[in-house]
N, C-alpha and C positions, 0 to 999 in steps of 0.2 A: 246354839247364837254363834253367830259370825262377825268379828269383827275385823277390821281392816286398821293398818296402822303405819303411818309414815313419818320419815324424819324430813327435816327442812335442809339438811345438810348433807352435800357431797364427800365429806371430808372420812377417808377411812376411818381414824380412830374417832369419829364424833362423839360426843358427847351426848347428843339427842337420838343419834341411831342406838347407842347405847341402852337409852330409857326404852325405847320401844320392842326390842331384843327383849331385856328385863322385863317388859309388860306381859310378853307370851309366857313365861313362866308363872305369872301371877294371878292367871286368868282362874276362875271359878269352876266346877266340874260342870260340863257341857258346853261349855264356852271355848272356840277356839279364835287365835288373833294371828293374821297373817300380815307380814311384814311387808310393806311394798316396798322395794328398792331401787326401781326404774325412773325417779323423778327426773334424774340427770339424763335421760335419753328422750323426755317430751320435747319436744321442737318450740321454739318460741312462740308463743299465742299470736295469732293472725287470723282476726275474726272473717277477714275474706276465705282463707283456708277452712276455716271452720262452716262457714256457710254451704260451700260447697260439698267439701268430703273431710270429714276429722282423720289425722293422720292415724292408722294402727294401733300405735303406743297410747295414742291420745284414747281412741276406742276400748281398749284395753282397760286402761285406767279408770276410765267413767265407769265399765261393766263390773269393776271390783268394787268401785263404789255402790253402785246400785246393788250389788246382790249385799253389800255388808248391812247388817242389824245397826252396826255401830262403828263409830271412828274416832281414832285417837290418833292426835297430831302431836308433835315433839319439832318444836321449832328454836333454834339459834337466834341470837339476838344480834346484827350488826347494824352498827349506826342509829341504834334505836328502833329499830324494825326489825322486818324477818328477812328471811334469805330471798333472791331474786328467785332460785328454784323454787320456792314454795309457792311465791307469788305468781310464777309463770304458771304451776299445777292448779293453782286456784282460779286463776283467769279460764283455763280450760275446762273448768266446771261449771261456770257462771250460766253458760248458754241451758247447759243439759240438765240442770234441776237436781243432780242426783245428790246432792246434800240436803234438800229440803225437806223438814221435820226429823233430819236423822240425829240422833241422840250424838253428839259430839264432844269429845275435851280437850282441850290444849296443854301440853306441859312444854315449859320451856326449861332448859338447864343451859348454866351459864355460869363461868368462873366467878362471875362479880358477885356482889354482895346482894344485890336486888333481882338475880335469878332469871333476868330477863324479862321482867314485868313489864317494858315496854313493848317488847314485841309482842309479848300473849295479848297484851290489850289489844295491839293492831290486828293478830292474825284474829282475836275473837270478834271483833268488829267487823271484820272482812265477812268472815263465816254469818255472823247474824245478818248481814245484807244480803247474804245470798239464801237466807231462810233455813239455816243450820237450827238445830236446837242445841245451842251452845252450856254444857252443864256447869255449874255454879263449881264444881269440884274440881276444876281445873286447876295445874300445880306447877309454880315457879319451884325449881331448885336451884339455890344458891351457891355458892362455892362448891360446884359441881365438880372441879378438878379433886375434891378430896373424898368426895362420895362417891366415884365411880372410877373403878379400876379394871384393867382387862377387858373392855367392851361390856360391863357389868355394873348395874348399881350395886355397891356393895354396904352404904348406910343403912344401919337396919330401920332407923326413923324415916328416913325417905323410902326405904322400899314398903313400911307400913302405909306410906302417902299416896305410894303408887298405887298398891293393892284398893286403897280407898277408891280413888279414881275410876279403875277396872271395874270394883264392885257397882260404882255408880251409875257407869255405862247398862251394866246390866241390870240394876233396876230400872232404869230408864227403858230399857229395850223391852221389859219387861209388863210395865206400866203401858208403854205405847202398846202391845199386844192387845193388851186386857179391855182396852178402849175402845 
């Protein structure tokens, strides 16, 4: 089973990038999780460009999404929404359909008490409009600055919750393969 994960933050010490990197080590046996860290290289979405020939970086991103059995997205919350870089990446995928019926989970890590719940709602709604199979096991991580240290989730309870998200993705893929 192959999962693709990416963070909607370009910041070097990003809490959300720490989440997807931690998720790599929480995968069940027989599952790999690739962290795609090139969202910042995607050009601004332009439907005219997409219609003629999407740039190579966009084609690579779409191919990785298409090859994945499931997707994990970790999003920061900026001004009660997601980041521009994540919105841009999702816009490049709308026309390609790579997320249609794909099991997808959303995590938001935020220093706030709400854990980025508004960004999570925004990302989930966008993914649902795109046809992704958004799992209910998605996770807001509140007070993330005390739960994430040195680029990894360190809080035991949060690690357990993140493991449950990864296991839910694996179950969703198995159910889909058996259908």
